[in-house]
mmCIF entry with sequence, helices, sheets and N, C-alpha, C, O atoms, coordinates in Angstrom:
data_MODEL
# 
_entry.id   MODEL 
# 
_entity.id                         1 
_entity.type                       polymer 
_entity.pdbx_number_of_molecules   1 
# 
_entity_poly.entity_id                      1 
_entity_poly.type                           'polypeptide(L)' 
_entity_poly.nstd_linkage                   no 
_entity_poly.nstd_monomer                   no 
_entity_poly.pdbx_seq_one_letter_code       MADGISDEKSRRKAMLIRAGIYIFATHLFAGFVILLFSLGGRR 
_entity_poly.pdbx_seq_one_letter_code_can   MADGISDEKSRRKAMLIRAGIYIFATHLFAGFVILLFSLGGRR 
_entity_poly.pdbx_strand_id                 A 
# 
loop_
_entity_poly_seq.entity_id 
_entity_poly_seq.num 
_entity_poly_seq.mon_id 
_entity_poly_seq.hetero 
1 1  MET n 
1 2  ALA n 
1 3  ASP n 
1 4  GLY n 
1 5  ILE n 
1 6  SER n 
1 7  ASP n 
1 8  GLU n 
1 9  LYS n 
1 10 SER n 
1 11 ARG n 
1 12 ARG n 
1 13 LYS n 
1 14 ALA n 
1 15 MET n 
1 16 LEU n 
1 17 ILE n 
1 18 ARG n 
1 19 ALA n 
1 20 GLY n 
1 21 ILE n 
1 22 TYR n 
1 23 ILE n 
1 24 PHE n 
1 25 ALA n 
1 26 THR n 
1 27 HIS n 
1 28 LEU n 
1 29 PHE n 
1 30 ALA n 
1 31 GLY n 
1 32 PHE n 
1 33 VAL n 
1 34 ILE n 
1 35 LEU n 
1 36 LEU n 
1 37 PHE n 
1 38 SER n 
1 39 LEU n 
1 40 GLY n 
1 41 GLY n 
1 42 ARG n 
1 43 ARG n 
# 
_struct_asym.id          A 
_struct_asym.entity_id   1 
# 
_struct_conf.conf_type_id            HELX_P 
_struct_conf.id                      HELX_P1 
_struct_conf.pdbx_PDB_helix_id       AA1 
_struct_conf.beg_label_comp_id       ALA 
_struct_conf.beg_label_asym_id       A 
_struct_conf.beg_label_seq_id        2 
_struct_conf.pdbx_beg_PDB_ins_code   ? 
_struct_conf.end_label_comp_id       GLY 
_struct_conf.end_label_asym_id       A 
_struct_conf.end_label_seq_id        41 
_struct_conf.pdbx_end_PDB_ins_code   ? 
_struct_conf.beg_auth_comp_id        ALA 
_struct_conf.beg_auth_asym_id        A 
_struct_conf.beg_auth_seq_id         2 
_struct_conf.end_auth_comp_id        GLY 
_struct_conf.end_auth_asym_id        A 
_struct_conf.end_auth_seq_id         41 
_struct_conf.pdbx_PDB_helix_class    1 
_struct_conf.details                 ? 
_struct_conf.pdbx_PDB_helix_length   40 
# 
_struct_conf_type.id          HELX_P 
_struct_conf_type.criteria    ? 
_struct_conf_type.reference   ? 
# 
loop_
_atom_site.group_PDB 
_atom_site.id 
_atom_site.type_symbol 
_atom_site.label_atom_id 
_atom_site.label_alt_id 
_atom_site.label_comp_id 
_atom_site.label_asym_id 
_atom_site.label_entity_id 
_atom_site.label_seq_id 
_atom_site.pdbx_PDB_ins_code 
_atom_site.Cartn_x 
_atom_site.Cartn_y 
_atom_site.Cartn_z 
_atom_site.occupancy 
_atom_site.B_iso_or_equiv 
_atom_site.pdbx_formal_charge 
_atom_site.auth_seq_id 
_atom_site.auth_comp_id 
_atom_site.auth_asym_id 
_atom_site.auth_atom_id 
_atom_site.pdbx_PDB_model_num 
ATOM 1   N N  . MET A 1 1  ? 85.268  108.823 116.868 1.00 0.00 ? 1  MET A N  1 
ATOM 2   C CA . MET A 1 1  ? 86.471  108.157 117.368 1.00 0.00 ? 1  MET A CA 1 
ATOM 3   C C  . MET A 1 1  ? 86.375  106.644 117.153 1.00 0.00 ? 1  MET A C  1 
ATOM 4   O O  . MET A 1 1  ? 87.319  106.021 116.668 1.00 0.00 ? 1  MET A O  1 
ATOM 5   N N  . ALA A 1 2  ? 85.244  106.064 117.512 1.00 0.00 ? 2  ALA A N  1 
ATOM 6   C CA . ALA A 1 2  ? 85.083  104.620 117.340 1.00 0.00 ? 2  ALA A CA 1 
ATOM 7   C C  . ALA A 1 2  ? 85.112  104.251 115.865 1.00 0.00 ? 2  ALA A C  1 
ATOM 8   O O  . ALA A 1 2  ? 85.533  103.153 115.503 1.00 0.00 ? 2  ALA A O  1 
ATOM 9   N N  . ASP A 1 3  ? 84.663  105.171 115.011 1.00 0.00 ? 3  ASP A N  1 
ATOM 10  C CA . ASP A 1 3  ? 84.697  104.914 113.573 1.00 0.00 ? 3  ASP A CA 1 
ATOM 11  C C  . ASP A 1 3  ? 86.130  104.768 113.073 1.00 0.00 ? 3  ASP A C  1 
ATOM 12  O O  . ASP A 1 3  ? 86.412  103.903 112.243 1.00 0.00 ? 3  ASP A O  1 
ATOM 13  N N  . GLY A 1 4  ? 87.029  105.602 113.568 1.00 0.00 ? 4  GLY A N  1 
ATOM 14  C CA . GLY A 1 4  ? 88.427  105.535 113.156 1.00 0.00 ? 4  GLY A CA 1 
ATOM 15  C C  . GLY A 1 4  ? 89.083  104.252 113.607 1.00 0.00 ? 4  GLY A C  1 
ATOM 16  O O  . GLY A 1 4  ? 89.884  103.671 112.873 1.00 0.00 ? 4  GLY A O  1 
ATOM 17  N N  . ILE A 1 5  ? 88.753  103.799 114.812 1.00 0.00 ? 5  ILE A N  1 
ATOM 18  C CA . ILE A 1 5  ? 89.325  102.544 115.319 1.00 0.00 ? 5  ILE A CA 1 
ATOM 19  C C  . ILE A 1 5  ? 88.810  101.374 114.501 1.00 0.00 ? 5  ILE A C  1 
ATOM 20  O O  . ILE A 1 5  ? 89.574  100.474 114.149 1.00 0.00 ? 5  ILE A O  1 
ATOM 21  N N  . SER A 1 6  ? 87.516  101.380 114.196 1.00 0.00 ? 6  SER A N  1 
ATOM 22  C CA . SER A 1 6  ? 86.924  100.309 113.393 1.00 0.00 ? 6  SER A CA 1 
ATOM 23  C C  . SER A 1 6  ? 87.533  100.280 112.002 1.00 0.00 ? 6  SER A C  1 
ATOM 24  O O  . SER A 1 6  ? 87.818  99.211  111.461 1.00 0.00 ? 6  SER A O  1 
ATOM 25  N N  . ASP A 1 7  ? 87.733  101.465 111.423 1.00 0.00 ? 7  ASP A N  1 
ATOM 26  C CA . ASP A 1 7  ? 88.335  101.559 110.093 1.00 0.00 ? 7  ASP A CA 1 
ATOM 27  C C  . ASP A 1 7  ? 89.758  101.021 110.110 1.00 0.00 ? 7  ASP A C  1 
ATOM 28  O O  . ASP A 1 7  ? 90.174  100.326 109.183 1.00 0.00 ? 7  ASP A O  1 
ATOM 29  N N  . GLU A 1 8  ? 90.499  101.340 111.156 1.00 0.00 ? 8  GLU A N  1 
ATOM 30  C CA . GLU A 1 8  ? 91.887  100.879 111.279 1.00 0.00 ? 8  GLU A CA 1 
ATOM 31  C C  . GLU A 1 8  ? 91.936  99.358  111.422 1.00 0.00 ? 8  GLU A C  1 
ATOM 32  O O  . GLU A 1 8  ? 92.804  98.709  110.840 1.00 0.00 ? 8  GLU A O  1 
ATOM 33  N N  . LYS A 1 9  ? 91.004  98.786  112.197 1.00 0.00 ? 9  LYS A N  1 
ATOM 34  C CA . LYS A 1 9  ? 90.980  97.327  112.362 1.00 0.00 ? 9  LYS A CA 1 
ATOM 35  C C  . LYS A 1 9  ? 90.655  96.630  111.048 1.00 0.00 ? 9  LYS A C  1 
ATOM 36  O O  . LYS A 1 9  ? 91.272  95.619  110.713 1.00 0.00 ? 9  LYS A O  1 
ATOM 37  N N  . SER A 1 10 ? 89.689  97.165  110.298 1.00 0.00 ? 10 SER A N  1 
ATOM 38  C CA . SER A 1 10 ? 89.334  96.529  109.028 1.00 0.00 ? 10 SER A CA 1 
ATOM 39  C C  . SER A 1 10 ? 90.472  96.677  108.015 1.00 0.00 ? 10 SER A C  1 
ATOM 40  O O  . SER A 1 10 ? 90.708  95.777  107.208 1.00 0.00 ? 10 SER A O  1 
ATOM 41  N N  . ARG A 1 11 ? 91.170  97.804  108.058 1.00 0.00 ? 11 ARG A N  1 
ATOM 42  C CA . ARG A 1 11 ? 92.306  97.999  107.156 1.00 0.00 ? 11 ARG A CA 1 
ATOM 43  C C  . ARG A 1 11 ? 93.430  97.026  107.499 1.00 0.00 ? 11 ARG A C  1 
ATOM 44  O O  . ARG A 1 11 ? 94.077  96.477  106.607 1.00 0.00 ? 11 ARG A O  1 
ATOM 45  N N  . ARG A 1 12 ? 93.662  96.815  108.806 1.00 0.00 ? 12 ARG A N  1 
ATOM 46  C CA . ARG A 1 12 ? 94.703  95.884  109.244 1.00 0.00 ? 12 ARG A CA 1 
ATOM 47  C C  . ARG A 1 12 ? 94.348  94.452  108.851 1.00 0.00 ? 12 ARG A C  1 
ATOM 48  O O  . ARG A 1 12 ? 95.206  93.685  108.414 1.00 0.00 ? 12 ARG A O  1 
ATOM 49  N N  . LYS A 1 13 ? 93.060  94.103  109.014 1.00 0.00 ? 13 LYS A N  1 
ATOM 50  C CA . LYS A 1 13 ? 92.616  92.756  108.649 1.00 0.00 ? 13 LYS A CA 1 
ATOM 51  C C  . LYS A 1 13 ? 92.789  92.532  107.143 1.00 0.00 ? 13 LYS A C  1 
ATOM 52  O O  . LYS A 1 13 ? 93.240  91.468  106.717 1.00 0.00 ? 13 LYS A O  1 
ATOM 53  N N  . ALA A 1 14 ? 92.429  93.539  106.341 1.00 0.00 ? 14 ALA A N  1 
ATOM 54  C CA . ALA A 1 14 ? 92.587  93.416  104.886 1.00 0.00 ? 14 ALA A CA 1 
ATOM 55  C C  . ALA A 1 14 ? 94.050  93.260  104.515 1.00 0.00 ? 14 ALA A C  1 
ATOM 56  O O  . ALA A 1 14 ? 94.381  92.487  103.616 1.00 0.00 ? 14 ALA A O  1 
ATOM 57  N N  . MET A 1 15 ? 94.938  93.987  105.200 1.00 0.00 ? 15 MET A N  1 
ATOM 58  C CA . MET A 1 15 ? 96.366  93.886  104.918 1.00 0.00 ? 15 MET A CA 1 
ATOM 59  C C  . MET A 1 15 ? 96.885  92.486  105.258 1.00 0.00 ? 15 MET A C  1 
ATOM 60  O O  . MET A 1 15 ? 97.685  91.925  104.509 1.00 0.00 ? 15 MET A O  1 
ATOM 61  N N  . LEU A 1 16 ? 96.431  91.917  106.391 1.00 0.00 ? 16 LEU A N  1 
ATOM 62  C CA . LEU A 1 16 ? 96.885  90.583  106.775 1.00 0.00 ? 16 LEU A CA 1 
ATOM 63  C C  . LEU A 1 16 ? 96.390  89.525  105.794 1.00 0.00 ? 16 LEU A C  1 
ATOM 64  O O  . LEU A 1 16 ? 97.122  88.594  105.458 1.00 0.00 ? 16 LEU A O  1 
ATOM 65  N N  . ILE A 1 17 ? 95.139  89.671  105.334 1.00 0.00 ? 17 ILE A N  1 
ATOM 66  C CA . ILE A 1 17 ? 94.600  88.729  104.352 1.00 0.00 ? 17 ILE A CA 1 
ATOM 67  C C  . ILE A 1 17 ? 95.398  88.822  103.051 1.00 0.00 ? 17 ILE A C  1 
ATOM 68  O O  . ILE A 1 17 ? 95.740  87.802  102.454 1.00 0.00 ? 17 ILE A O  1 
ATOM 69  N N  . ARG A 1 18 ? 95.692  90.050  102.615 1.00 0.00 ? 18 ARG A N  1 
ATOM 70  C CA . ARG A 1 18 ? 96.465  90.242  101.384 1.00 0.00 ? 18 ARG A CA 1 
ATOM 71  C C  . ARG A 1 18 ? 97.865  89.660  101.524 1.00 0.00 ? 18 ARG A C  1 
ATOM 72  O O  . ARG A 1 18 ? 98.369  89.030  100.594 1.00 0.00 ? 18 ARG A O  1 
ATOM 73  N N  . ALA A 1 19 ? 98.500  89.866  102.681 1.00 0.00 ? 19 ALA A N  1 
ATOM 74  C CA . ALA A 1 19 ? 99.837  89.321  102.916 1.00 0.00 ? 19 ALA A CA 1 
ATOM 75  C C  . ALA A 1 19 ? 99.797  87.792  102.899 1.00 0.00 ? 19 ALA A C  1 
ATOM 76  O O  . ALA A 1 19 ? 100.695 87.153  102.350 1.00 0.00 ? 19 ALA A O  1 
ATOM 77  N N  . GLY A 1 20 ? 98.766  87.212  103.494 1.00 0.00 ? 20 GLY A N  1 
ATOM 78  C CA . GLY A 1 20 ? 98.636  85.751  103.486 1.00 0.00 ? 20 GLY A CA 1 
ATOM 79  C C  . GLY A 1 20 ? 98.471  85.202  102.086 1.00 0.00 ? 20 GLY A C  1 
ATOM 80  O O  . GLY A 1 20 ? 99.041  84.163  101.749 1.00 0.00 ? 20 GLY A O  1 
ATOM 81  N N  . ILE A 1 21 ? 97.690  85.898  101.263 1.00 0.00 ? 21 ILE A N  1 
ATOM 82  C CA . ILE A 1 21 ? 97.497  85.456  99.884  1.00 0.00 ? 21 ILE A CA 1 
ATOM 83  C C  . ILE A 1 21 ? 98.807  85.554  99.110  1.00 0.00 ? 21 ILE A C  1 
ATOM 84  O O  . ILE A 1 21 ? 99.150  84.649  98.349  1.00 0.00 ? 21 ILE A O  1 
ATOM 85  N N  . TYR A 1 22 ? 99.545  86.659  99.303  1.00 0.00 ? 22 TYR A N  1 
ATOM 86  C CA . TYR A 1 22 ? 100.826 86.813  98.620  1.00 0.00 ? 22 TYR A CA 1 
ATOM 87  C C  . TYR A 1 22 ? 101.813 85.732  99.037  1.00 0.00 ? 22 TYR A C  1 
ATOM 88  O O  . TYR A 1 22 ? 102.513 85.173  98.193  1.00 0.00 ? 22 TYR A O  1 
ATOM 89  N N  . ILE A 1 23 ? 101.875 85.435  100.327 1.00 0.00 ? 23 ILE A N  1 
ATOM 90  C CA . ILE A 1 23 ? 102.800 84.402  100.815 1.00 0.00 ? 23 ILE A CA 1 
ATOM 91  C C  . ILE A 1 23 ? 102.410 83.043  100.244 1.00 0.00 ? 23 ILE A C  1 
ATOM 92  O O  . ILE A 1 23 ? 103.275 82.285  99.806  1.00 0.00 ? 23 ILE A O  1 
ATOM 93  N N  . PHE A 1 24 ? 101.116 82.729  100.245 1.00 0.00 ? 24 PHE A N  1 
ATOM 94  C CA . PHE A 1 24 ? 100.649 81.455  99.695  1.00 0.00 ? 24 PHE A CA 1 
ATOM 95  C C  . PHE A 1 24 ? 100.981 81.344  98.207  1.00 0.00 ? 24 PHE A C  1 
ATOM 96  O O  . PHE A 1 24 ? 101.455 80.302  97.753  1.00 0.00 ? 24 PHE A O  1 
ATOM 97  N N  . ALA A 1 25 ? 100.733 82.421  97.445  1.00 0.00 ? 25 ALA A N  1 
ATOM 98  C CA . ALA A 1 25 ? 101.003 82.392  96.006  1.00 0.00 ? 25 ALA A CA 1 
ATOM 99  C C  . ALA A 1 25 ? 102.493 82.265  95.736  1.00 0.00 ? 25 ALA A C  1 
ATOM 100 O O  . ALA A 1 25 ? 102.892 81.563  94.807  1.00 0.00 ? 25 ALA A O  1 
ATOM 101 N N  . THR A 1 26 ? 103.320 82.929  96.527  1.00 0.00 ? 26 THR A N  1 
ATOM 102 C CA . THR A 1 26 ? 104.769 82.831  96.343  1.00 0.00 ? 26 THR A CA 1 
ATOM 103 C C  . THR A 1 26 ? 105.249 81.406  96.606  1.00 0.00 ? 26 THR A C  1 
ATOM 104 O O  . THR A 1 26 ? 106.075 80.884  95.857  1.00 0.00 ? 26 THR A O  1 
ATOM 105 N N  . HIS A 1 27 ? 104.745 80.778  97.652  1.00 0.00 ? 27 HIS A N  1 
ATOM 106 C CA . HIS A 1 27 ? 105.135 79.399  97.939  1.00 0.00 ? 27 HIS A CA 1 
ATOM 107 C C  . HIS A 1 27 ? 104.641 78.447  96.853  1.00 0.00 ? 27 HIS A C  1 
ATOM 108 O O  . HIS A 1 27 ? 105.339 77.500  96.489  1.00 0.00 ? 27 HIS A O  1 
ATOM 109 N N  . LEU A 1 28 ? 103.452 78.695  96.344  1.00 0.00 ? 28 LEU A N  1 
ATOM 110 C CA . LEU A 1 28 ? 102.923 77.866  95.263  1.00 0.00 ? 28 LEU A CA 1 
ATOM 111 C C  . LEU A 1 28 ? 103.811 77.977  94.023  1.00 0.00 ? 28 LEU A C  1 
ATOM 112 O O  . LEU A 1 28 ? 104.134 76.970  93.393  1.00 0.00 ? 28 LEU A O  1 
ATOM 113 N N  . PHE A 1 29 ? 104.201 79.203  93.680  1.00 0.00 ? 29 PHE A N  1 
ATOM 114 C CA . PHE A 1 29 ? 105.074 79.430  92.523  1.00 0.00 ? 29 PHE A CA 1 
ATOM 115 C C  . PHE A 1 29 ? 106.445 78.782  92.739  1.00 0.00 ? 29 PHE A C  1 
ATOM 116 O O  . PHE A 1 29 ? 106.989 78.159  91.827  1.00 0.00 ? 29 PHE A O  1 
ATOM 117 N N  . ALA A 1 30 ? 107.002 78.930  93.945  1.00 0.00 ? 30 ALA A N  1 
ATOM 118 C CA . ALA A 1 30 ? 108.303 78.333  94.243  1.00 0.00 ? 30 ALA A CA 1 
ATOM 119 C C  . ALA A 1 30 ? 108.222 76.805  94.154  1.00 0.00 ? 30 ALA A C  1 
ATOM 120 O O  . ALA A 1 30 ? 109.137 76.166  93.635  1.00 0.00 ? 30 ALA A O  1 
ATOM 121 N N  . GLY A 1 31 ? 107.147 76.230  94.650  1.00 0.00 ? 31 GLY A N  1 
ATOM 122 C CA . GLY A 1 31 ? 106.969 74.781  94.550  1.00 0.00 ? 31 GLY A CA 1 
ATOM 123 C C  . GLY A 1 31 ? 106.864 74.320  93.112  1.00 0.00 ? 31 GLY A C  1 
ATOM 124 O O  . GLY A 1 31 ? 107.382 73.260  92.758  1.00 0.00 ? 31 GLY A O  1 
ATOM 125 N N  . PHE A 1 32 ? 106.195 75.110  92.276  1.00 0.00 ? 32 PHE A N  1 
ATOM 126 C CA . PHE A 1 32 ? 106.081 74.776  90.855  1.00 0.00 ? 32 PHE A CA 1 
ATOM 127 C C  . PHE A 1 32 ? 107.449 74.825  90.176  1.00 0.00 ? 32 PHE A C  1 
ATOM 128 O O  . PHE A 1 32 ? 107.774 73.954  89.370  1.00 0.00 ? 32 PHE A O  1 
ATOM 129 N N  . VAL A 1 33 ? 108.245 75.833  90.498  1.00 0.00 ? 33 VAL A N  1 
ATOM 130 C CA . VAL A 1 33 ? 109.588 75.948  89.908  1.00 0.00 ? 33 VAL A CA 1 
ATOM 131 C C  . VAL A 1 33 ? 110.462 74.777  90.361  1.00 0.00 ? 33 VAL A C  1 
ATOM 132 O O  . VAL A 1 33 ? 111.197 74.209  89.555  1.00 0.00 ? 33 VAL A O  1 
ATOM 133 N N  . ILE A 1 34 ? 110.388 74.413  91.642  1.00 0.00 ? 34 ILE A N  1 
ATOM 134 C CA . ILE A 1 34 ? 111.159 73.265  92.142  1.00 0.00 ? 34 ILE A CA 1 
ATOM 135 C C  . ILE A 1 34 ? 110.711 71.985  91.445  1.00 0.00 ? 34 ILE A C  1 
ATOM 136 O O  . ILE A 1 34 ? 111.540 71.142  91.103  1.00 0.00 ? 34 ILE A O  1 
ATOM 137 N N  . LEU A 1 35 ? 109.405 71.836  91.231  1.00 0.00 ? 35 LEU A N  1 
ATOM 138 C CA . LEU A 1 35 ? 108.885 70.671  90.517  1.00 0.00 ? 35 LEU A CA 1 
ATOM 139 C C  . LEU A 1 35 ? 109.435 70.622  89.101  1.00 0.00 ? 35 LEU A C  1 
ATOM 140 O O  . LEU A 1 35 ? 109.836 69.559  88.629  1.00 0.00 ? 35 LEU A O  1 
ATOM 141 N N  . LEU A 1 36 ? 109.458 71.764  88.419  1.00 0.00 ? 36 LEU A N  1 
ATOM 142 C CA . LEU A 1 36 ? 110.002 71.797  87.060  1.00 0.00 ? 36 LEU A CA 1 
ATOM 143 C C  . LEU A 1 36 ? 111.472 71.402  87.039  1.00 0.00 ? 36 LEU A C  1 
ATOM 144 O O  . LEU A 1 36 ? 111.898 70.639  86.172  1.00 0.00 ? 36 LEU A O  1 
ATOM 145 N N  . PHE A 1 37 ? 112.250 71.915  87.987  1.00 0.00 ? 37 PHE A N  1 
ATOM 146 C CA . PHE A 1 37 ? 113.673 71.567  88.043  1.00 0.00 ? 37 PHE A CA 1 
ATOM 147 C C  . PHE A 1 37 ? 113.868 70.090  88.352  1.00 0.00 ? 37 PHE A C  1 
ATOM 148 O O  . PHE A 1 37 ? 114.749 69.456  87.772  1.00 0.00 ? 37 PHE A O  1 
ATOM 149 N N  . SER A 1 38 ? 113.070 69.531  89.246  1.00 0.00 ? 38 SER A N  1 
ATOM 150 C CA . SER A 1 38 ? 113.234 68.126  89.605  1.00 0.00 ? 38 SER A CA 1 
ATOM 151 C C  . SER A 1 38 ? 112.815 67.226  88.443  1.00 0.00 ? 38 SER A C  1 
ATOM 152 O O  . SER A 1 38 ? 113.444 66.195  88.204  1.00 0.00 ? 38 SER A O  1 
ATOM 153 N N  . LEU A 1 39 ? 111.773 67.598  87.730  1.00 0.00 ? 39 LEU A N  1 
ATOM 154 C CA . LEU A 1 39 ? 111.371 66.799  86.571  1.00 0.00 ? 39 LEU A CA 1 
ATOM 155 C C  . LEU A 1 39 ? 112.366 66.962  85.424  1.00 0.00 ? 39 LEU A C  1 
ATOM 156 O O  . LEU A 1 39 ? 112.628 66.005  84.695  1.00 0.00 ? 39 LEU A O  1 
ATOM 157 N N  . GLY A 1 40 ? 112.921 68.155  85.258  1.00 0.00 ? 40 GLY A N  1 
ATOM 158 C CA . GLY A 1 40 ? 113.907 68.376  84.204  1.00 0.00 ? 40 GLY A CA 1 
ATOM 159 C C  . GLY A 1 40 ? 115.233 67.729  84.493  1.00 0.00 ? 40 GLY A C  1 
ATOM 160 O O  . GLY A 1 40 ? 115.971 67.384  83.570  1.00 0.00 ? 40 GLY A O  1 
ATOM 161 N N  . GLY A 1 41 ? 115.557 67.555  85.779  1.00 0.00 ? 41 GLY A N  1 
ATOM 162 C CA . GLY A 1 41 ? 116.842 66.945  86.157  1.00 0.00 ? 41 GLY A CA 1 
ATOM 163 C C  . GLY A 1 41 ? 116.849 65.437  86.015  1.00 0.00 ? 41 GLY A C  1 
ATOM 164 O O  . GLY A 1 41 ? 117.915 64.826  85.941  1.00 0.00 ? 41 GLY A O  1 
ATOM 165 N N  . ARG A 1 42 ? 115.674 64.828  85.978  1.00 0.00 ? 42 ARG A N  1 
ATOM 166 C CA . ARG A 1 42 ? 115.606 63.362  85.825  1.00 0.00 ? 42 ARG A CA 1 
ATOM 167 C C  . ARG A 1 42 ? 115.900 62.967  84.386  1.00 0.00 ? 42 ARG A C  1 
ATOM 168 O O  . ARG A 1 42 ? 115.535 63.678  83.450  1.00 0.00 ? 42 ARG A O  1 
ATOM 169 N N  . ARG A 1 43 ? 116.557 61.839  84.219  1.00 0.00 ? 43 ARG A N  1 
ATOM 170 C CA . ARG A 1 43 ? 116.803 61.348  82.851  1.00 0.00 ? 43 ARG A CA 1 
ATOM 171 C C  . ARG A 1 43 ? 116.310 59.932  82.723  1.00 0.00 ? 43 ARG A C  1 
ATOM 172 O O  . ARG A 1 43 ? 116.421 59.333  81.653  1.00 0.00 ? 43 ARG A O  1 
# 
């Protein structure tokens, strides 16, 4: 029983870490696209 709870906690922690990485990468990509648009819009 304790093994199942421990497994569930580690699975949840891995999911949260993965979600954090995805959110960080998405924001990084969005910032890069905004930077490209702002540099391209300047004359």
